MIFIDREN-110245 format. One line per 3 residues: number of its first residue (from 1); their letters; for each residue x negated, y negated, z of C-alpha. Coordinates in Angstrom, 3 decimals, padded with zeros to 6 digits, always signed. Each point is the difference from the previous one (the first is absolute). Layout:
! residues N
NUM = A = X/Y/Z ~ ...
! end
This chain:
! residues 527
1 = MKN = -132.311/-119.075/+024.218 ~ +001.041/+003.562/-000.793 ~ -002.449/+002.817/+000.527
4 = PDS = -000.017/+002.045/-003.227 ~ -001.218/+003.052/+001.940 ~ +002.834/-000.054/+002.529
7 = PLN = +001.854/+003.340/+000.136 ~ +003.285/-001.921/+000.033 ~ -001.110/-002.516/-002.656
10 = GLN = +002.870/-002.424/-000.268 ~ +002.715/+002.051/+001.692 ~ +002.389/-001.617/+002.441
13 = TIG = -001.028/+001.114/+003.514 ~ +002.936/-001.135/+002.149 ~ -000.961/+000.008/+003.660
16 = FTL = -003.197/+001.915/-000.777 ~ -003.566/-000.989/+000.901 ~ -002.574/+001.484/-002.345
19 = LSA = -003.171/+001.140/+001.781 ~ -003.091/-001.768/-001.309 ~ -001.815/+003.261/-000.564
22 = MLF = +001.116/+003.517/-000.904 ~ -001.394/+002.956/+001.883 ~ -001.648/+002.735/-001.993
25 = SPS = +002.446/+002.705/-000.990 ~ -001.160/+003.357/-001.370 ~ +001.366/+001.433/-003.208
28 = LSA = +003.300/+001.803/+000.295 ~ +000.416/+003.467/-001.339 ~ +003.004/+001.172/-001.958
31 = VPL = -000.959/+003.675/+000.468 ~ +002.736/+001.808/+001.963 ~ -000.891/+001.395/+003.399
34 = TAS = -000.663/+003.709/+000.262 ~ +002.256/+002.055/+002.240 ~ -002.656/-000.033/+002.743
37 = EAR = -000.516/-003.763/-000.332 ~ +003.761/-000.616/+000.111 ~ +000.289/+002.027/+003.202
40 = GKQ = -002.953/-001.910/+001.461 ~ +001.646/-003.297/-000.930 ~ +003.178/+000.948/+001.866
43 = LYL = -002.069/+000.895/+003.054 ~ -002.052/-003.204/-000.235 ~ +003.008/-002.297/-000.358
46 = TGA = +002.459/+001.660/+002.367 ~ -001.993/+002.140/+002.433 ~ +002.276/+002.931/-000.847
49 = SPS = -001.248/+003.251/-001.496 ~ +001.642/+001.067/-003.280 ~ +000.047/+003.514/+001.481
52 = GQP = +002.557/-001.141/+002.557 ~ -002.292/+000.915/+002.890 ~ -000.306/-002.746/+002.626
55 = VKA = -003.219/-002.007/+000.096 ~ -001.236/-000.933/+003.488 ~ -002.195/-003.015/+000.706
58 = LVG = -002.041/-000.793/+003.130 ~ -000.359/-003.744/+000.598 ~ -002.146/-002.100/+002.350
61 = PES = -002.380/+000.860/+002.852 ~ +002.765/+001.971/+001.736 ~ +000.707/+002.042/-003.149
64 = AEL = +003.703/-000.797/+000.075 ~ +001.820/+002.428/-002.282 ~ +002.146/-001.501/-002.768
67 = SGT = +001.548/+001.215/-003.220 ~ -002.036/-000.658/-003.122 ~ +002.984/-001.922/-001.361
70 = DVP = -000.479/-002.535/+002.826 ~ -003.584/-000.751/-001.064 ~ -000.412/+000.788/-003.733
73 = CAG = -003.379/-000.801/-001.557 ~ +001.532/-002.758/-002.143 ~ +001.351/-001.727/+003.096
76 = CHG = -003.487/-001.261/+000.898 ~ -002.076/+000.497/-003.125 ~ +002.630/-001.264/-002.452
79 = EDG = +001.293/+001.519/-003.210 ~ -003.347/-000.669/-001.676 ~ -002.129/+001.297/+002.910
82 = RGR = -001.885/-003.245/+000.532 ~ +001.348/-000.706/+003.462 ~ +001.871/-003.010/+001.312
85 = PEG = -001.104/-001.755/+003.242 ~ +002.726/+000.194/+002.609 ~ -000.002/-000.708/+003.747
88 = GIV = -003.762/-000.508/+000.126 ~ -000.652/+003.372/-001.652 ~ -001.629/+000.099/-003.431
91 = PTD = +000.575/+003.428/-001.612 ~ -002.827/+001.066/-002.254 ~ +000.202/+000.395/-003.759
94 = ISH = +000.760/+003.686/-000.617 ~ -000.034/-000.005/-003.778 ~ -002.017/+002.978/-001.222
97 = EYL = -002.475/-002.268/-001.772 ~ -000.783/-001.808/+003.247 ~ -000.144/+003.095/+002.206
100 = TLA = -002.447/+001.745/-002.338 ~ -002.431/-002.880/-000.582 ~ -003.347/+001.667/-000.701
103 = YGH = -001.927/-002.089/+002.528 ~ +002.423/+000.736/+002.822 ~ +001.398/-002.514/+002.472
106 = DHD = -001.406/-002.404/+002.578 ~ +002.901/-001.422/+002.053 ~ +000.075/-003.283/+001.912
109 = NGR = +000.220/+001.839/+003.338 ~ -003.301/+001.781/-000.667 ~ +001.499/+003.311/-001.074
112 = KHA = -001.876/+001.535/-002.947 ~ +000.685/+003.078/-002.087 ~ -000.510/+001.551/-003.404
115 = AFT = +002.561/+000.063/-002.787 ~ +003.154/+001.982/+000.638 ~ +000.671/+003.314/-001.705
118 = ADT = +003.312/+001.853/-000.268 ~ -000.849/+001.993/+003.139 ~ -001.062/-003.032/+002.060
121 = IIA = +003.116/-001.920/-001.088 ~ +002.084/+002.840/+001.419 ~ -002.108/-000.047/+003.178
124 = AIA = +000.626/-003.745/+000.386 ~ +003.747/+000.450/-000.504 ~ +000.339/+002.972/+002.342
127 = GGI = -002.685/-000.673/+002.615 ~ -000.730/-003.727/-000.171 ~ -003.735/+000.348/-000.748
130 = DPA = -002.135/-001.354/-002.851 ~ -002.621/+001.974/-001.998 ~ -002.637/-000.751/+002.659
133 = GNR = +002.204/+001.317/+002.811 ~ +000.825/-003.482/+001.361 ~ +003.438/-000.560/+001.475
136 = LDS = +002.307/-002.202/-002.058 ~ +001.953/-002.812/+001.627 ~ +002.654/+001.351/+002.372
139 = AMP = +002.646/-001.902/-001.968 ~ -000.514/+002.484/-002.838 ~ +002.531/+002.845/+000.457
142 = RYA = -001.181/+003.612/-000.246 ~ +002.320/+002.120/-002.093 ~ +000.636/+003.730/+000.233
145 = LSA = +000.155/+001.030/-003.646 ~ +000.233/+003.370/-001.671 ~ -002.818/+000.897/-002.403
148 = GDG = +002.357/-000.612/-002.916 ~ +001.126/-003.403/+001.255 ~ -003.615/-001.024/+000.596
151 = ADL = -001.014/+000.991/-003.532 ~ +002.985/-001.845/-001.471 ~ -000.791/-003.140/+001.983
154 = VAY = -003.639/-000.027/-001.135 ~ +001.159/+000.564/-003.585 ~ +002.224/-003.074/+000.244
157 = LKR = -002.709/-002.147/+001.619 ~ -002.051/+000.608/-003.154 ~ +002.833/-001.560/-002.014
160 = LST = +001.064/-002.628/+002.541 ~ -001.706/-003.057/-001.508 ~ +001.176/+000.776/-003.527
163 = DAD = +003.502/+001.281/+000.746 ~ +002.684/-002.244/-001.434 ~ +003.772/+000.187/-000.071
166 = PGL = +001.493/+001.297/-003.269 ~ +000.399/-002.689/-002.634 ~ -002.938/-001.991/+001.326
169 = SES = -003.490/-000.215/-001.479 ~ -002.840/-002.479/+000.146 ~ +001.387/-001.844/-003.028
172 = TIR = +003.735/+000.803/-000.117 ~ +003.186/-000.006/+002.047 ~ +002.626/+002.182/-001.667
175 = LGT = +003.565/-001.039/+000.777 ~ +003.173/+001.766/-001.014 ~ +003.605/-001.021/-000.453
178 = LLP = +003.230/+001.803/-000.826 ~ +002.309/-001.883/-002.373 ~ +002.835/+000.667/-002.464
181 = TRG = -001.411/-000.551/-003.490 ~ +002.842/+001.582/-001.970 ~ +003.766/+000.015/+000.312
184 = PLA = +002.340/-002.643/+001.439 ~ -002.554/-001.297/+002.542 ~ -002.882/-000.189/-002.477
187 = GMG = +000.206/-003.789/-000.375 ~ -000.514/-000.494/+003.715 ~ -002.712/+002.658/+000.241
190 = LAM = -001.996/-001.340/-002.936 ~ +000.262/-003.548/+001.337 ~ -001.453/+001.194/+003.326
193 = KDM = -002.740/+001.939/-001.785 ~ -000.952/-003.016/-002.095 ~ -000.073/-002.242/+003.086
196 = LSA = -002.293/+002.363/+001.909 ~ -002.255/+000.487/-003.017 ~ -000.303/-003.740/-000.623
199 = YFD = -000.729/-000.730/+003.667 ~ -002.742/+002.622/+000.320 ~ -001.447/-000.757/-003.452
202 = EIN = -000.610/-003.566/+001.147 ~ -001.651/+001.212/+003.207 ~ -002.227/+002.342/-002.009
205 = ARG = -000.944/-002.809/-002.375 ~ -001.337/-001.894/+003.015 ~ -002.173/+002.899/+001.080
208 = GIY = +002.486/+002.055/+001.982 ~ +000.109/+000.221/+003.780 ~ -003.441/+000.459/+001.519
211 = NRK = -001.165/+001.027/-003.466 ~ +002.593/+002.744/-000.261 ~ +002.398/-000.121/-002.948
214 = IHL = +003.666/+000.888/+000.426 ~ +001.280/+002.822/-002.202 ~ +003.778/+000.478/-000.145
217 = EVA = +001.611/+003.391/-000.690 ~ +003.721/-000.042/-000.884 ~ +002.108/+003.114/+000.570
220 = EFT = +003.588/+000.198/-001.193 ~ +003.114/-000.114/+002.131 ~ +002.316/+001.968/-002.265
223 = GSA = +003.121/+000.139/+002.167 ~ -000.392/+003.786/+000.151 ~ -001.162/+001.261/+003.382
226 = DST = -002.225/+002.775/-001.347 ~ -001.847/-002.031/-002.609 ~ -000.334/-003.085/+002.219
229 = IKS = -001.445/+002.017/+002.893 ~ -002.369/+001.643/-002.477 ~ -001.148/-003.463/-001.148
232 = ARH = -000.512/-001.087/+003.612 ~ -001.977/+003.137/+000.817 ~ -002.289/-000.712/-002.932
235 = LLE = -000.827/-003.399/+001.524 ~ -000.486/+001.438/+003.479 ~ -001.541/+003.401/-000.680
238 = AEP = -001.219/+000.768/-003.505 ~ -001.913/-003.237/-000.525 ~ +000.629/-001.751/+003.314
241 = VFA = +000.145/-003.772/+000.183 ~ -001.189/-002.116/+002.919 ~ +003.414/-001.622/+000.569
244 = LIA = +003.438/-000.442/-001.561 ~ +001.008/-003.516/-001.032 ~ +003.654/-001.114/-000.365
247 = PFA = +001.369/+003.490/-000.800 ~ +003.659/+000.408/-000.946 ~ +001.367/+003.341/+001.194
250 = GNL = +003.782/-000.504/-000.133 ~ +001.821/+002.603/+002.070 ~ -003.253/+001.973/+000.379
253 = EQD = -001.577/-002.553/+002.334 ~ -000.088/+002.302/+003.026 ~ -001.511/+002.825/-002.073
256 = ILL = -002.752/-002.271/-001.327 ~ -000.569/-001.430/+003.481 ~ -000.484/+003.506/+001.430
259 = LSE = -002.484/+000.816/-002.763 ~ -002.036/-003.172/+000.470 ~ +000.080/+000.085/+003.818
262 = SRS = -001.165/+003.621/+000.100 ~ -003.085/-001.094/-001.951 ~ -000.452/-003.360/+001.794
265 = VPQ = +000.362/-001.832/-003.308 ~ +001.005/-003.654/+000.580 ~ +003.142/-001.231/-001.742
268 = IGP = -000.145/-003.758/-000.493 ~ +003.285/-001.762/-000.733 ~ +002.321/+002.850/-001.051
271 = YTL = +002.925/-001.436/-001.995 ~ +002.895/+001.124/+002.168 ~ +003.160/-001.114/+001.776
274 = FPE = -000.533/+002.655/+002.661 ~ -003.417/-000.404/+001.646 ~ -000.914/+002.449/+002.733
277 = ENT = +000.424/-001.972/+003.225 ~ -001.674/+002.610/+002.225 ~ -003.781/-000.543/-000.191
280 = LRS = -000.568/+003.531/+001.281 ~ +001.306/+001.168/-003.379 ~ -001.645/-002.778/-002.030
283 = RAA = -003.470/-000.283/+001.488 ~ -001.554/-000.810/-003.382 ~ +002.945/-001.727/-001.730
286 = FYL = +000.239/-003.802/+000.009 ~ +003.303/-001.439/-001.179 ~ +000.599/-003.564/-001.146
289 = LPG = +003.687/-000.599/+000.752 ~ +002.297/+001.350/+002.721 ~ +002.587/+001.717/-002.170
292 = LKN = +003.753/+000.461/+000.012 ~ +000.404/+000.818/+003.699 ~ -001.484/-003.352/+000.960
295 = EAR = +002.206/-001.784/-002.546 ~ +002.997/+001.738/+001.613 ~ -001.016/-001.269/+003.441
298 = AMV = -000.327/-003.527/-001.380 ~ +003.504/+000.269/-001.493 ~ +001.420/+000.833/+003.434
301 = DYA = -001.944/-002.879/+001.568 ~ +001.375/-002.396/-002.620 ~ +003.553/+001.170/+000.686
304 = TDV = -000.425/-000.666/+003.727 ~ -002.276/-003.089/-000.050 ~ +001.377/-001.917/-002.980
307 = LHM = +003.510/+001.328/-000.572 ~ +000.541/+000.373/+003.775 ~ +001.643/+003.389/-000.392
310 = KNA = +000.613/+001.938/+003.206 ~ +001.864/+003.276/+000.526 ~ +000.759/+000.084/-003.717
313 = ASL = +000.996/+003.140/-001.866 ~ -002.839/+000.822/-002.386 ~ -000.348/+002.517/-002.807
316 = VIG = -003.205/+001.343/-001.578 ~ +000.511/+001.185/-003.579 ~ -002.598/+001.793/-002.108
319 = PEN = -000.746/+003.160/-001.976 ~ -000.657/+003.362/+001.622 ~ -003.740/-000.271/+000.463
322 = VNI = -002.187/+000.729/+003.010 ~ -001.805/-003.344/-000.240 ~ +003.244/-001.974/-000.302
325 = QGT = +001.397/+001.888/+002.979 ~ -003.097/-000.984/+001.948 ~ +000.728/-003.605/-000.938
328 = AEA = +003.594/+000.413/+001.208 ~ -001.365/+001.194/+003.345 ~ -002.122/-003.160/+000.185
331 = VEQ = +003.182/-002.078/-000.494 ~ +001.758/+001.915/+002.763 ~ -002.892/-000.336/+002.461
334 = QSR = -000.445/-003.720/-000.646 ~ +003.766/-000.576/+000.231 ~ +000.070/+001.611/+003.418
337 = HRG = -003.021/-002.020/+001.070 ~ +001.436/-003.329/-001.217 ~ +003.651/+000.621/+000.943
340 = LGP = +001.290/-000.186/-003.576 ~ +002.528/+002.761/+000.638 ~ +000.864/+003.541/-001.116
343 = VAR = -001.431/+001.230/-003.294 ~ +001.676/+002.555/-002.286 ~ -001.669/+001.705/-002.956
346 = FAY = +001.168/+000.928/-003.471 ~ -002.385/+002.059/-002.140 ~ +000.939/+000.866/-003.565
349 = PLH = -001.630/+002.472/-002.441 ~ -002.892/-001.625/-001.838 ~ +001.194/-001.612/-003.266
352 = QTQ = +003.464/+001.522/+000.455 ~ +001.960/-002.610/+001.911 ~ +003.621/-000.635/-000.987
355 = PQA = +001.856/-003.344/+000.408 ~ +002.844/+001.701/+001.860 ~ -002.475/+001.455/+002.491
358 = FAA = -001.273/-003.489/+000.860 ~ +003.542/-001.357/+000.241 ~ +001.138/+002.814/+002.291
361 = ELK = -002.957/-000.383/+002.349 ~ +000.347/-003.780/+000.194 ~ +003.702/+000.298/+000.775
364 = KQS = -000.756/+002.565/+002.696 ~ -002.770/-001.975/+001.717 ~ +001.051/-003.635/-000.620
367 = PEV = -003.625/-001.131/+000.533 ~ -000.945/-003.555/+000.869 ~ -003.595/+000.619/-001.108
370 = IFF = -001.216/+002.341/-002.758 ~ -003.613/+001.103/-000.406 ~ -000.408/+001.370/-003.522
373 = FGA = -003.021/+002.003/-001.224 ~ +000.904/+001.082/-003.525 ~ -000.487/-000.952/-003.635
376 = DDE = +001.240/-003.022/-001.973 ~ +002.989/+001.656/-001.675 ~ +001.083/+001.551/+003.288
379 = LNL = -000.115/-003.419/+001.659 ~ +002.360/-001.359/-002.644 ~ +002.466/+002.813/+000.755
382 = LLK = -000.288/-000.676/+003.718 ~ +000.651/-003.728/-000.317 ~ +002.970/+000.630/-002.266
385 = SAE = +001.434/+002.439/+002.550 ~ -000.611/-002.429/+002.870 ~ +001.836/-002.940/-001.626
388 = QLK = +003.291/+001.005/+001.633 ~ -001.372/+000.091/+003.540 ~ +001.129/-002.794/+002.289
391 = PKP = -002.060/-001.556/+001.361 ~ -002.649/+000.796/-002.582 ~ -003.068/+001.655/+001.513
394 = YVF = -003.521/-001.346/-000.103 ~ -002.092/+002.201/-002.292 ~ -003.744/+000.546/+000.408
397 = ISG = -002.057/+001.605/-002.742 ~ -003.715/+000.647/-000.455 ~ -001.583/-002.064/-002.754
400 = SLT = -002.531/+002.854/-000.262 ~ +002.777/+002.365/-001.142 ~ +002.759/-002.128/-001.456
403 = RPN = +000.155/-003.187/-002.046 ~ +003.527/-001.101/-000.933 ~ +000.156/-001.257/-003.581
406 = ALN = +002.900/-002.328/+000.729 ~ +001.536/-000.890/+003.322 ~ +003.543/+001.112/+000.710
409 = EAF = +001.736/-003.325/+000.644 ~ +001.919/+001.460/+002.923 ~ -003.341/+000.443/+001.811
412 = SDR = -001.657/-003.275/-000.982 ~ -000.779/-000.811/+003.639 ~ -000.081/+003.503/+001.446
415 = LFL = -002.720/+001.864/-001.906 ~ -003.556/+000.049/+001.394 ~ -003.223/+001.548/-001.264
418 = SLP = -002.939/+001.203/+002.080 ~ -003.513/-000.286/-001.377 ~ -003.301/+001.158/+001.529
421 = SLP = -001.766/-002.564/-002.153 ~ +001.095/-002.668/-002.447 ~ -001.303/+000.540/-003.549
424 = PDQ = -003.299/-001.814/-000.617 ~ +000.280/-003.509/-001.380 ~ -002.556/-002.076/-001.867
427 = AGA = -000.559/-002.427/+002.867 ~ -000.822/+002.571/+002.660 ~ -001.675/+002.699/-002.096
430 = DEF = -002.227/-001.936/-002.349 ~ -002.820/+002.560/+000.053 ~ +002.451/+002.785/-000.804
433 = FRL = +001.419/-001.824/-003.007 ~ -003.450/-001.016/-001.237 ~ -000.963/+003.681/-000.011
436 = IKR = +003.129/+000.785/-002.015 ~ -000.784/-002.768/-002.469 ~ -003.687/+000.883/-000.416
439 = NHL = +000.838/+003.629/-000.735 ~ +003.164/-000.620/-002.060 ~ +002.133/+002.116/+002.335
442 = STH = +003.772/+000.350/-000.134 ~ +002.117/-001.943/+002.502 ~ +003.054/+002.285/-000.194
445 = HLT = -000.779/+001.855/+003.240 ~ -001.348/-002.681/+002.316 ~ +001.076/+001.686/+003.243
448 = AQA = -001.752/+003.275/-000.858 ~ -003.021/-001.910/-001.314 ~ -000.138/-001.999/+003.239
451 = VSY = -000.111/+003.262/+001.971 ~ -002.888/+001.285/-002.144 ~ -001.824/-003.305/+000.253
454 = SAA = +000.419/-000.258/+003.778 ~ -001.065/+003.621/+000.494 ~ -003.144/-000.674/-002.048
457 = KLL = -000.703/-003.164/+002.012 ~ +000.433/+001.908/+003.273 ~ -002.298/+002.809/-001.101
460 = TEG = -002.627/-002.428/-001.275 ~ +000.049/-001.862/+003.304 ~ -000.407/+003.294/+001.859
463 = LQR = -002.903/+001.114/-002.206 ~ -001.762/-003.334/+000.366 ~ +000.298/-000.006/+003.766
466 = TGR = -001.059/+003.637/+000.330 ~ -003.256/-000.635/-001.836 ~ -002.386/+002.160/-001.943
469 = ELS = +000.100/+002.922/+002.438 ~ +003.465/+001.012/-001.100 ~ +002.159/+002.955/+000.990
472 = RKK = +003.722/+000.668/+000.153 ~ -000.086/-000.020/+003.794 ~ -001.845/-003.325/+000.113
475 = LIK = +002.372/-001.532/-002.539 ~ +003.025/+001.076/+002.065 ~ -001.496/-001.529/+003.152
478 = TLE = -000.774/-003.222/-001.879 ~ +003.510/-000.301/-001.443 ~ +001.378/+000.310/+003.526
481 = TIY = -001.831/-003.238/+000.896 ~ +001.495/-002.109/-002.802 ~ +002.125/-002.868/+001.250
484 = QLD = +002.104/-002.494/-001.949 ~ -001.417/+000.866/-003.426 ~ +001.583/-002.285/-002.596
487 = TGT = +000.270/+001.718/-003.369 ~ +001.939/-002.897/-001.512 ~ +002.902/+002.165/-001.172
490 = MPS = +001.655/+001.148/+003.238 ~ +000.047/-000.712/+003.732 ~ -003.375/+000.177/+001.759
493 = LSY = -001.165/+003.470/+000.989 ~ -001.195/+001.133/+003.434 ~ -000.941/+003.490/+001.173
496 = GSN = -001.098/+001.821/+003.140 ~ -000.612/+003.494/+001.318 ~ +003.725/+000.322/+000.737
499 = RHI = +001.207/-002.148/-002.890 ~ -000.430/+001.128/-003.600 ~ +002.753/-002.180/-001.506
502 = GST = -001.514/-003.344/-000.941 ~ +003.068/-002.252/+000.049 ~ +003.129/+000.260/+002.112
505 = AAT = +001.648/-003.029/-001.611 ~ +003.455/+000.093/-001.551 ~ +002.008/-002.799/-001.601
508 = IVS = +003.780/-000.158/-000.340 ~ +001.331/-002.206/-002.769 ~ +003.527/-000.745/-001.150
511 = ASP = +000.863/+000.525/-003.631 ~ +000.365/-002.810/-002.505 ~ +002.988/-000.085/-002.417
514 = DGR = -001.882/+001.916/-002.717 ~ -000.748/+002.849/+002.399 ~ -003.595/-001.008/+000.624
517 = YVS = -001.739/-001.928/+002.735 ~ -001.812/-003.248/-000.582 ~ -003.151/-001.514/+001.436
520 = PPI = +000.196/-001.295/+002.617 ~ +002.514/+002.753/+000.760 ~ +003.560/-000.912/+000.878
523 = GSY = +000.608/+000.962/+003.620 ~ -003.582/+001.168/+000.428 ~ -000.645/+001.823/+003.279
526 = KK = -003.371/+001.474/+000.916 ~ -000.554/+002.551/+002.703
! end
C-alpha cells in the first residue's frame, strides 16, 4: 500500500532504499551571505583564510602543527555543523543555535558549561577551552586565527544551519538549462524543453522530491557567443540555479563548463559529442554518453577485430575544427595501440569542401580505411570521389554526425556507422514513450528527447538518494556512487570519483540499402 505522505510518493526509486523516517531539517534561507559570512564560509569549508594568510592548526596531545587546510572545520563537523561520527570520535554540534542554548550544556563526560558567546567561541577555536575553562577533547584542533578571520567564522556559524546553496529552498529546487529555442535548431531545443517540463511537472504533481518542487528555468542558446554566454551567466550568477540539466552549448561547451565549474554548479547530462574526459576539469559535470572520441576508438577496434585489418593505410577526413582534430588524434592513438597501421589526416575548411579536393587527397593517400567526421552532403561527395579507388576502402562514419539518405551502391558492404546509443524503441523504453503519449509530445527528435529524459532520470535518482539535507556537494558525491542505472533509453549509467561519463558503450552497425540501419542492426558490434 502506498504511503500518501511519502516524499517520493509514487516515483521510481531504482536501487534506492527509502529510510522509514526523515530527520528534522531546519528551514533554508534564500538570503545571500554577507561579505563577512562568505569569508567565514570559505574558512569553515576549506581551512584557508580568504586573506591569503596561512592558518595553522595544533592537533592532538602533542600539539602537532598542521595547515588549516588539512583539518578544516567541515572535515569533522560536516557542512551543516552537526558532526559526523568517525573513528570512534563524535564531533559536537557546532550550529550557533546549539552552542548558544540558554541553559548551557551538560556533556556525557561530565563537562558542564554555560552557553557560548562570540568571545567564548573564539576561545574554544583558538585555545581549546569551553566557557567554564574546561579543556576540550584533544582531537579538537586549535587554530591560530587573525581577529578578522575569527569574526568572519563566528558570523558564518550564525548562518550555518540555514545556509543553502543557490537555487535551493525549503520548498523548491531551481534547475536551469540552455537550449536553442529559435533558429534552425529550435525544433530540437523545444522538444528537449517540453520533455524536461513534462517530466518534472509529473514529479511535482506527485508532491515533488522530499516535498520540494522542481522549477525549470530555460535560457537560450542563440548560436552567438556573446548572447549565449550572457544567458548562461544569468542562470549561474544573476538568479543562480542549483544545477544545470541537459544543457546544449554547441561550440561553447568549454566556456560554459568553465563557468559552471568555477561556481561548483553541477551539470547533469550535457547534450554533447565532446564530453570532458578529465575529471579534474569536470568535477561537477556528469555526462551520459562517451562522445565522438570513444566512437572513433570503437571504429578502429571494429576494423581490427571484425575486418581483420592490420598495417592498413588509413585516412581521417573532417572539417577544420578543434574537436574534430581531437577525434582524429583518438583514431591515431588507437590505431597505434591496435596495430591498424599509419594514419593520415585531411582537414578541409568548414562547409567549404570541394569534390576535387577529396579526389586529390584520396588519390594521394590510397587509403584502405577512411574515418569520416563530416556532414551528410560532404559524405556524398566523399563516396562519389572514392568510387574509383581499387580496392574500395572501408568507410566509417559517426551516426551522431552523419546519416546518409541513400547508400552509394559501390559501398553497400563497406560503409559502417558508429552509435553511442541506439535510438529508443517502444519495447525497451516503454516508460519514456508513455510520458510522451500522456503529454502529447512530438516524436521528431527522439535522440535529443532521450538525452533530456535520461538526464532528468539521473538527477532525480541523485536527489532521491541524497535525501532531504541537500547540497550541491552532497549531490555530486551521491552521483559518483550510482552504478548501472537503467534509464530505459540508453545504455546503463555508472559513475565514480574518477569517472564522470556514465556509459562507455559504442555500437558499430553496417548500413542497409536505404542508407539506414535496422534493428537488430546489420553487422552489429558492441564495444
